[in-house]
ChimeraX commands (.cxc) that place a marker at each C-alpha (Angstrom):
marker #1 position 39.10,111.51,-33.95 radius 0.5
marker #1 position 42.00,111.20,-31.58 radius 0.5
marker #1 position 42.56,114.27,-29.38 radius 0.5
marker #1 position 45.13,116.53,-31.05 radius 0.5
marker #1 position 47.99,115.88,-28.57 radius 0.5
marker #1 position 47.45,112.12,-28.89 radius 0.5
marker #1 position 47.21,112.34,-32.67 radius 0.5
marker #1 position 50.46,114.30,-32.90 radius 0.5
marker #1 position 52.21,111.85,-30.58 radius 0.5
marker #1 position 50.85,108.94,-32.66 radius 0.5
marker #1 position 52.27,110.47,-35.84 radius 0.5
marker #1 position 55.58,111.22,-34.10 radius 0.5
marker #1 position 55.87,107.60,-32.95 radius 0.5
marker #1 position 56.26,106.46,-36.57 radius 0.5
marker #1 position 58.16,109.51,-37.84 radius 0.5
marker #1 position 61.78,110.05,-38.76 radius 0.5
marker #1 position 63.90,113.19,-38.48 radius 0.5
marker #1 position 63.83,114.73,-41.96 radius 0.5
marker #1 position 65.70,118.00,-41.37 radius 0.5
marker #1 position 67.50,119.64,-38.48 radius 0.5
marker #1 position 68.52,123.20,-37.74 radius 0.5
marker #1 position 70.84,124.53,-35.01 radius 0.5
marker #1 position 70.44,128.22,-34.16 radius 0.5
marker #1 position 68.64,128.59,-37.50 radius 0.5
marker #1 position 71.35,126.97,-39.62 radius 0.5
marker #1 position 70.86,123.58,-41.36 radius 0.5
marker #1 position 72.63,120.60,-39.78 radius 0.5
marker #1 position 72.91,116.91,-40.71 radius 0.5
marker #1 position 69.81,114.97,-39.60 radius 0.5
marker #1 position 69.94,111.35,-38.46 radius 0.5
marker #1 position 67.43,110.22,-35.93 radius 0.5
marker #1 position 64.13,108.95,-34.70 radius 0.5
marker #1 position 61.79,109.50,-31.77 radius 0.5
marker #1 position 62.02,107.98,-28.29 radius 0.5
marker #1 position 59.18,106.55,-26.19 radius 0.5
marker #1 position 58.29,110.02,-24.87 radius 0.5
marker #1 position 58.13,111.60,-28.32 radius 0.5
marker #1 position 61.47,113.39,-28.07 radius 0.5
marker #1 position 63.65,113.48,-31.19 radius 0.5
marker #1 position 66.83,111.43,-30.69 radius 0.5
marker #1 position 69.83,112.32,-32.83 radius 0.5
marker #1 position 73.06,110.66,-33.91 radius 0.5
marker #1 position 75.72,113.39,-34.15 radius 0.5
marker #1 position 79.16,112.81,-35.67 radius 0.5
marker #1 position 82.43,114.60,-34.83 radius 0.5
marker #1 position 82.75,117.92,-36.64 radius 0.5
marker #1 position 78.99,118.52,-36.85 radius 0.5
marker #1 position 77.45,121.62,-35.20 radius 0.5
marker #1 position 75.85,119.75,-32.31 radius 0.5
marker #1 position 78.85,117.58,-31.43 radius 0.5
marker #1 position 80.26,120.20,-29.04 radius 0.5
marker #1 position 76.81,120.44,-27.38 radius 0.5
marker #1 position 76.30,124.05,-26.42 radius 0.5
marker #1 position 73.47,123.87,-23.91 radius 0.5
marker #1 position 71.93,127.13,-25.19 radius 0.5
marker #1 position 71.79,126.01,-28.83 radius 0.5
marker #1 position 68.23,126.23,-30.14 radius 0.5
marker #1 position 67.41,123.14,-32.17 radius 0.5
marker #1 position 64.43,122.44,-34.45 radius 0.5
marker #1 position 63.86,118.88,-35.64 radius 0.5
marker #1 position 61.39,118.42,-38.47 radius 0.5
marker #1 position 59.67,115.02,-38.32 radius 0.5
marker #1 position 57.80,113.46,-41.21 radius 0.5
marker #1 position 55.27,110.64,-40.91 radius 0.5
marker #1 position 54.69,108.99,-44.28 radius 0.5
marker #1 position 52.18,106.58,-45.80 radius 0.5
marker #1 position 53.08,104.23,-48.67 radius 0.5
marker #1 position 50.12,103.72,-51.00 radius 0.5
marker #1 position 51.08,101.30,-53.73 radius 0.5
marker #1 position 54.40,102.61,-55.00 radius 0.5
marker #1 position 53.87,106.24,-53.96 radius 0.5
marker #1 position 54.80,107.69,-50.57 radius 0.5
marker #1 position 52.56,110.46,-49.19 radius 0.5
marker #1 position 53.12,112.70,-46.13 radius 0.5
marker #1 position 50.64,112.01,-43.31 radius 0.5
marker #1 position 51.89,114.73,-41.02 radius 0.5
marker #1 position 54.67,117.26,-40.55 radius 0.5
marker #1 position 55.86,118.01,-37.03 radius 0.5
marker #1 position 58.50,120.50,-35.95 radius 0.5
marker #1 position 59.84,119.91,-32.45 radius 0.5
marker #1 position 61.63,122.97,-31.11 radius 0.5
marker #1 position 63.87,122.89,-28.06 radius 0.5
marker #1 position 67.41,122.43,-26.78 radius 0.5
marker #1 position 69.82,119.54,-27.28 radius 0.5
marker #1 position 70.96,117.48,-24.32 radius 0.5
marker #1 position 73.12,114.39,-24.00 radius 0.5
marker #1 position 71.34,111.06,-23.63 radius 0.5
marker #1 position 72.30,109.58,-20.23 radius 0.5
marker #1 position 74.54,106.53,-20.50 radius 0.5
marker #1 position 71.88,104.22,-19.04 radius 0.5
marker #1 position 69.47,105.23,-21.84 radius 0.5
marker #1 position 71.85,105.18,-24.81 radius 0.5
marker #1 position 70.95,101.68,-26.01 radius 0.5
marker #1 position 67.23,102.53,-26.21 radius 0.5
marker #1 position 68.12,105.80,-27.96 radius 0.5
marker #1 position 70.29,103.94,-30.48 radius 0.5
marker #1 position 67.41,101.56,-31.24 radius 0.5
marker #1 position 65.10,104.55,-31.86 radius 0.5
marker #1 position 67.61,106.03,-34.30 radius 0.5
marker #1 position 68.32,102.70,-36.00 radius 0.5
marker #1 position 64.62,102.25,-36.80 radius 0.5
marker #1 position 65.02,105.05,-39.35 radius 0.5
marker #1 position 68.78,105.32,-39.90 radius 0.5
marker #1 position 70.84,102.13,-39.60 radius 0.5
marker #1 position 74.21,103.89,-39.29 radius 0.5
marker #1 position 77.24,101.88,-38.13 radius 0.5
marker #1 position 78.30,104.92,-36.08 radius 0.5
marker #1 position 75.58,103.94,-33.59 radius 0.5
marker #1 position 77.78,101.05,-32.40 radius 0.5
marker #1 position 80.69,103.43,-31.94 radius 0.5
marker #1 position 78.49,105.87,-30.02 radius 0.5
marker #1 position 77.61,103.07,-27.58 radius 0.5
marker #1 position 81.05,101.47,-27.29 radius 0.5
marker #1 position 82.95,104.77,-26.96 radius 0.5
marker #1 position 80.39,106.61,-24.85 radius 0.5
marker #1 position 81.91,109.69,-23.22 radius 0.5
marker #1 position 85.06,109.77,-25.34 radius 0.5
marker #1 position 85.86,113.18,-26.80 radius 0.5
marker #1 position 86.04,112.18,-30.47 radius 0.5
marker #1 position 83.25,109.59,-30.51 radius 0.5
marker #1 position 79.84,109.96,-32.20 radius 0.5
marker #1 position 77.21,111.18,-29.74 radius 0.5
marker #1 position 73.57,110.44,-29.01 radius 0.5
marker #1 position 71.57,113.56,-28.18 radius 0.5
marker #1 position 67.89,114.26,-27.64 radius 0.5
marker #1 position 65.73,117.35,-27.58 radius 0.5
marker #1 position 64.50,118.96,-24.40 radius 0.5
marker #1 position 61.14,119.92,-25.93 radius 0.5
marker #1 position 60.04,123.56,-25.79 radius 0.5
marker #1 position 57.09,123.50,-28.18 radius 0.5
marker #1 position 55.74,121.52,-31.11 radius 0.5
marker #1 position 54.29,122.85,-34.37 radius 0.5
marker #1 position 52.15,120.39,-36.33 radius 0.5
marker #1 position 50.44,120.13,-39.72 radius 0.5
marker #1 position 48.29,117.08,-40.38 radius 0.5
marker #1 position 45.48,116.87,-42.93 radius 0.5
marker #1 position 43.40,120.01,-42.49 radius 0.5
marker #1 position 44.67,120.64,-38.95 radius 0.5
marker #1 position 47.60,122.77,-37.87 radius 0.5
marker #1 position 48.62,124.40,-34.64 radius 0.5
marker #1 position 51.01,124.61,-31.73 radius 0.5
marker #1 position 51.40,122.39,-28.65 radius 0.5
marker #1 position 53.38,123.38,-25.59 radius 0.5
marker #1 position 55.85,120.91,-24.15 radius 0.5
marker #1 position 53.58,119.66,-21.34 radius 0.5
marker #1 position 50.62,118.92,-23.65 radius 0.5
marker #1 position 52.89,117.04,-26.05 radius 0.5
marker #1 position 54.93,115.09,-23.52 radius 0.5
marker #1 position 51.96,114.23,-21.29 radius 0.5
marker #1 position 50.11,112.65,-24.22 radius 0.5
marker #1 position 50.77,109.13,-25.48 radius 0.5
marker #1 position 50.32,107.46,-28.88 radius 0.5
marker #1 position 47.06,105.62,-29.52 radius 0.5
marker #1 position 47.52,102.30,-27.68 radius 0.5
marker #1 position 46.20,100.43,-30.73 radius 0.5
marker #1 position 48.74,101.97,-33.12 radius 0.5
marker #1 position 50.81,98.82,-33.65 radius 0.5
marker #1 position 47.75,96.71,-34.49 radius 0.5
marker #1 position 46.26,99.51,-36.58 radius 0.5
marker #1 position 49.37,99.89,-38.74 radius 0.5
marker #1 position 49.59,96.13,-39.31 radius 0.5
marker #1 position 45.90,95.83,-40.25 radius 0.5
marker #1 position 46.02,98.94,-42.45 radius 0.5
marker #1 position 48.98,97.60,-44.43 radius 0.5
marker #1 position 47.23,94.25,-44.90 radius 0.5
marker #1 position 43.99,95.83,-46.14 radius 0.5
marker #1 position 45.79,98.10,-48.59 radius 0.5
marker #1 position 47.86,95.19,-49.91 radius 0.5
marker #1 position 45.14,92.54,-50.17 radius 0.5
marker #1 position 41.60,93.90,-49.71 radius 0.5
marker #1 position 41.30,97.16,-51.63 radius 0.5
marker #1 position 38.42,95.85,-53.77 radius 0.5
marker #1 position 36.41,95.12,-50.61 radius 0.5
marker #1 position 37.39,98.49,-49.18 radius 0.5
marker #1 position 36.27,100.30,-52.33 radius 0.5
marker #1 position 32.95,98.45,-52.37 radius 0.5
marker #1 position 32.34,99.14,-48.68 radius 0.5
marker #1 position 33.16,102.84,-49.00 radius 0.5
marker #1 position 30.92,103.13,-52.10 radius 0.5
marker #1 position 28.08,101.57,-50.13 radius 0.5
marker #1 position 28.62,103.94,-47.20 radius 0.5
marker #1 position 28.75,107.02,-49.44 radius 0.5
marker #1 position 25.91,105.91,-51.70 radius 0.5
marker #1 position 27.92,106.43,-54.88 radius 0.5
marker #1 position 30.71,104.83,-56.85 radius 0.5
marker #1 position 34.16,105.94,-55.76 radius 0.5
marker #1 position 37.47,106.39,-57.51 radius 0.5
marker #1 position 40.80,105.17,-56.14 radius 0.5
marker #1 position 40.37,104.14,-52.51 radius 0.5
marker #1 position 43.03,103.50,-49.85 radius 0.5
marker #1 position 42.88,103.08,-46.11 radius 0.5
marker #1 position 44.73,106.14,-44.79 radius 0.5
marker #1 position 44.41,106.12,-40.99 radius 0.5
marker #1 position 43.06,103.64,-38.47 radius 0.5
marker #1 position 42.61,104.23,-34.74 radius 0.5
marker #1 position 40.30,103.32,-31.88 radius 0.5
marker #1 position 37.78,106.02,-32.84 radius 0.5
marker #1 position 37.42,105.25,-36.55 radius 0.5
marker #1 position 38.99,104.92,-39.99 radius 0.5
marker #1 position 40.05,107.60,-42.45 radius 0.5
marker #1 position 39.90,106.61,-46.13 radius 0.5
marker #1 position 41.63,108.39,-49.00 radius 0.5
marker #1 position 39.22,108.61,-51.94 radius 0.5
marker #1 position 41.13,110.03,-54.90 radius 0.5
marker #1 position 42.58,113.22,-53.36 radius 0.5
marker #1 position 40.04,113.57,-50.51 radius 0.5
marker #1 position 40.05,112.15,-46.99 radius 0.5
marker #1 position 36.77,110.74,-45.64 radius 0.5
marker #1 position 36.33,109.82,-41.97 radius 0.5
marker #1 position 34.20,106.87,-40.81 radius 0.5
marker #1 position 33.80,106.91,-37.00 radius 0.5
marker #1 position 33.05,103.71,-35.09 radius 0.5
marker #1 position 29.72,103.54,-33.16 radius 0.5
marker #1 position 31.82,103.04,-29.99 radius 0.5
marker #1 position 35.59,103.33,-29.52 radius 0.5
marker #1 position 37.56,100.12,-30.03 radius 0.5
marker #1 position 39.08,98.89,-26.77 radius 0.5
marker #1 position 41.35,96.19,-28.19 radius 0.5
marker #1 position 42.97,95.03,-31.40 radius 0.5
marker #1 position 40.16,92.52,-31.88 radius 0.5
marker #1 position 37.53,95.25,-31.47 radius 0.5
marker #1 position 39.40,97.37,-34.02 radius 0.5
marker #1 position 39.44,94.56,-36.59 radius 0.5
marker #1 position 35.74,93.84,-35.97 radius 0.5
marker #1 position 34.85,97.51,-36.49 radius 0.5
marker #1 position 36.83,97.63,-39.72 radius 0.5
marker #1 position 35.09,94.52,-41.04 radius 0.5
marker #1 position 31.85,96.48,-40.75 radius 0.5
marker #1 position 33.25,99.01,-43.21 radius 0.5
marker #1 position 34.58,96.34,-45.58 radius 0.5
marker #1 position 31.38,94.30,-45.61 radius 0.5
marker #1 position 29.28,94.97,-48.70 radius 0.5
marker #1 position 26.27,92.90,-47.65 radius 0.5
marker link #1:1,2 radius 0.2
marker link #1:2,3 radius 0.2
marker link #1:3,4 radius 0.2
marker link #1:4,5 radius 0.2
marker link #1:5,6 radius 0.2
marker link #1:6,7 radius 0.2
marker link #1:7,8 radius 0.2
marker link #1:8,9 radius 0.2
marker link #1:9,10 radius 0.2
marker link #1:10,11 radius 0.2
marker link #1:11,12 radius 0.2
marker link #1:12,13 radius 0.2
marker link #1:13,14 radius 0.2
marker link #1:14,15 radius 0.2
marker link #1:15,16 radius 0.2
marker link #1:16,17 radius 0.2
marker link #1:17,18 radius 0.2
marker link #1:18,19 radius 0.2
marker link #1:19,20 radius 0.2
marker link #1:20,21 radius 0.2
marker link #1:21,22 radius 0.2
marker link #1:22,23 radius 0.2
marker link #1:23,24 radius 0.2
marker link #1:24,25 radius 0.2
marker link #1:25,26 radius 0.2
marker link #1:26,27 radius 0.2
marker link #1:27,28 radius 0.2
marker link #1:28,29 radius 0.2
marker link #1:29,30 radius 0.2
marker link #1:30,31 radius 0.2
marker link #1:31,32 radius 0.2
marker link #1:32,33 radius 0.2
marker link #1:33,34 radius 0.2
marker link #1:34,35 radius 0.2
marker link #1:35,36 radius 0.2
marker link #1:36,37 radius 0.2
marker link #1:37,38 radius 0.2
marker link #1:38,39 radius 0.2
marker link #1:39,40 radius 0.2
marker link #1:40,41 radius 0.2
marker link #1:41,42 radius 0.2
marker link #1:42,43 radius 0.2
marker link #1:43,44 radius 0.2
marker link #1:44,45 radius 0.2
marker link #1:45,46 radius 0.2
marker link #1:46,47 radius 0.2
marker link #1:47,48 radius 0.2
marker link #1:48,49 radius 0.2
marker link #1:49,50 radius 0.2
marker link #1:50,51 radius 0.2
marker link #1:51,52 radius 0.2
marker link #1:52,53 radius 0.2
marker link #1:53,54 radius 0.2
marker link #1:54,55 radius 0.2
marker link #1:55,56 radius 0.2
marker link #1:56,57 radius 0.2
marker link #1:57,58 radius 0.2
marker link #1:58,59 radius 0.2
marker link #1:59,60 radius 0.2
marker link #1:60,61 radius 0.2
marker link #1:61,62 radius 0.2
marker link #1:62,63 radius 0.2
marker link #1:63,64 radius 0.2
marker link #1:64,65 radius 0.2
marker link #1:65,66 radius 0.2
marker link #1:66,67 radius 0.2
marker link #1:67,68 radius 0.2
marker link #1:68,69 radius 0.2
marker link #1:69,70 radius 0.2
marker link #1:70,71 radius 0.2
marker link #1:71,72 radius 0.2
marker link #1:72,73 radius 0.2
marker link #1:73,74 radius 0.2
marker link #1:74,75 radius 0.2
marker link #1:75,76 radius 0.2
marker link #1:76,77 radius 0.2
marker link #1:77,78 radius 0.2
marker link #1:78,79 radius 0.2
marker link #1:79,80 radius 0.2
marker link #1:80,81 radius 0.2
marker link #1:81,82 radius 0.2
marker link #1:82,83 radius 0.2
marker link #1:83,84 radius 0.2
marker link #1:84,85 radius 0.2
marker link #1:85,86 radius 0.2
marker link #1:86,87 radius 0.2
marker link #1:87,88 radius 0.2
marker link #1:88,89 radius 0.2
marker link #1:89,90 radius 0.2
marker link #1:90,91 radius 0.2
marker link #1:91,92 radius 0.2
marker link #1:92,93 radius 0.2
marker link #1:93,94 radius 0.2
marker link #1:94,95 radius 0.2
marker link #1:95,96 radius 0.2
marker link #1:96,97 radius 0.2
marker link #1:97,98 radius 0.2
marker link #1:98,99 radius 0.2
marker link #1:99,100 radius 0.2
marker link #1:100,101 radius 0.2
marker link #1:101,102 radius 0.2
marker link #1:102,103 radius 0.2
marker link #1:103,104 radius 0.2
marker link #1:104,105 radius 0.2
marker link #1:105,106 radius 0.2
marker link #1:106,107 radius 0.2
marker link #1:107,108 radius 0.2
marker link #1:108,109 radius 0.2
marker link #1:109,110 radius 0.2
marker link #1:110,111 radius 0.2
marker link #1:111,112 radius 0.2
marker link #1:112,113 radius 0.2
marker link #1:113,114 radius 0.2
marker link #1:114,115 radius 0.2
marker link #1:115,116 radius 0.2
marker link #1:116,117 radius 0.2
marker link #1:117,118 radius 0.2
marker link #1:118,119 radius 0.2
marker link #1:119,120 radius 0.2
marker link #1:120,121 radius 0.2
marker link #1:121,122 radius 0.2
marker link #1:122,123 radius 0.2
marker link #1:123,124 radius 0.2
marker link #1:124,125 radius 0.2
marker link #1:125,126 radius 0.2
marker link #1:126,127 radius 0.2
marker link #1:127,128 radius 0.2
marker link #1:128,129 radius 0.2
marker link #1:129,130 radius 0.2
marker link #1:130,131 radius 0.2
marker link #1:131,132 radius 0.2
marker link #1:132,133 radius 0.2
marker link #1:133,134 radius 0.2
marker link #1:134,135 radius 0.2
marker link #1:135,136 radius 0.2
marker link #1:136,137 radius 0.2
marker link #1:137,138 radius 0.2
marker link #1:138,139 radius 0.2
marker link #1:139,140 radius 0.2
marker link #1:140,141 radius 0.2
marker link #1:141,142 radius 0.2
marker link #1:142,143 radius 0.2
marker link #1:143,144 radius 0.2
marker link #1:144,145 radius 0.2
marker link #1:145,146 radius 0.2
marker link #1:146,147 radius 0.2
marker link #1:147,148 radius 0.2
marker link #1:148,149 radius 0.2
marker link #1:149,150 radius 0.2
marker link #1:150,151 radius 0.2
marker link #1:151,152 radius 0.2
marker link #1:152,153 radius 0.2
marker link #1:153,154 radius 0.2
marker link #1:154,155 radius 0.2
marker link #1:155,156 radius 0.2
marker link #1:156,157 radius 0.2
marker link #1:157,158 radius 0.2
marker link #1:158,159 radius 0.2
marker link #1:159,160 radius 0.2
marker link #1:160,161 radius 0.2
marker link #1:161,162 radius 0.2
marker link #1:162,163 radius 0.2
marker link #1:163,164 radius 0.2
marker link #1:164,165 radius 0.2
marker link #1:165,166 radius 0.2
marker link #1:166,167 radius 0.2
marker link #1:167,168 radius 0.2
marker link #1:168,169 radius 0.2
marker link #1:169,170 radius 0.2
marker link #1:170,171 radius 0.2
marker link #1:171,172 radius 0.2
marker link #1:172,173 radius 0.2
marker link #1:173,174 radius 0.2
marker link #1:174,175 radius 0.2
marker link #1:175,176 radius 0.2
marker link #1:176,177 radius 0.2
marker link #1:177,178 radius 0.2
marker link #1:178,179 radius 0.2
marker link #1:179,180 radius 0.2
marker link #1:180,181 radius 0.2
marker link #1:181,182 radius 0.2
marker link #1:182,183 radius 0.2
marker link #1:183,184 radius 0.2
marker link #1:184,185 radius 0.2
marker link #1:185,186 radius 0.2
marker link #1:186,187 radius 0.2
marker link #1:187,188 radius 0.2
marker link #1:188,189 radius 0.2
marker link #1:189,190 radius 0.2
marker link #1:190,191 radius 0.2
marker link #1:191,192 radius 0.2
marker link #1:192,193 radius 0.2
marker link #1:193,194 radius 0.2
marker link #1:194,195 radius 0.2
marker link #1:195,196 radius 0.2
marker link #1:196,197 radius 0.2
marker link #1:197,198 radius 0.2
marker link #1:198,199 radius 0.2
marker link #1:199,200 radius 0.2
marker link #1:200,201 radius 0.2
marker link #1:201,202 radius 0.2
marker link #1:202,203 radius 0.2
marker link #1:203,204 radius 0.2
marker link #1:204,205 radius 0.2
marker link #1:205,206 radius 0.2
marker link #1:206,207 radius 0.2
marker link #1:207,208 radius 0.2
marker link #1:208,209 radius 0.2
marker link #1:209,210 radius 0.2
marker link #1:210,211 radius 0.2
marker link #1:211,212 radius 0.2
marker link #1:212,213 radius 0.2
marker link #1:213,214 radius 0.2
marker link #1:214,215 radius 0.2
marker link #1:215,216 radius 0.2
marker link #1:216,217 radius 0.2
marker link #1:217,218 radius 0.2
marker link #1:218,219 radius 0.2
marker link #1:219,220 radius 0.2
marker link #1:220,221 radius 0.2
marker link #1:221,222 radius 0.2
marker link #1:222,223 radius 0.2
marker link #1:223,224 radius 0.2
marker link #1:224,225 radius 0.2
marker link #1:225,226 radius 0.2
marker link #1:226,227 radius 0.2
marker link #1:227,228 radius 0.2
marker link #1:228,229 radius 0.2
marker link #1:229,230 radius 0.2
marker link #1:230,231 radius 0.2
marker link #1:231,232 radius 0.2
marker link #1:232,233 radius 0.2
view
């Protein structure tokens, strides 16, 4: 399995901001996650964070989801706790792109074009204090350094593309391969997670991990390792 800090960062990389609280009170949530794993928020005039009190304690709840057929399932829940700060002007375009990936709000254009104006929408991000995570059977707490110093699995982009293709077009092969590996017929089978260390398969309501003999070092290695699981010969 991926080391916990890397796993949490990998989940965060595909997550959206589901809920937000400011000093313990609910606030509107629109946002995504930047390249360092920090929640990035679009804040409109009149909302609690628009005035940006530097001592305001903010908690952003991130959700990473997995679509299996027509049903969406939570892969991981992450609460990033910290303090809001303004995104520097030079970084606002990248921040807007991160938000737009999950929330295509026209106010993002206004936040860029009217940057610094008193009544304009604002782009803020969290100065991370600590991170609480719940994923599968694992839960815990990461301090800011462990979280920010980690990076998502470098094969994440390939893994997500391959996973979606297998679940859309090769579930019969996946089911047969998993049945062969387990030595028994299985129920409903989906590919749940894919990374350089192995694959996690959802069999009915259970998650089963199949580690690779050696870690995959490239997208091609990852696809080759997965073919070993799909092969029924």
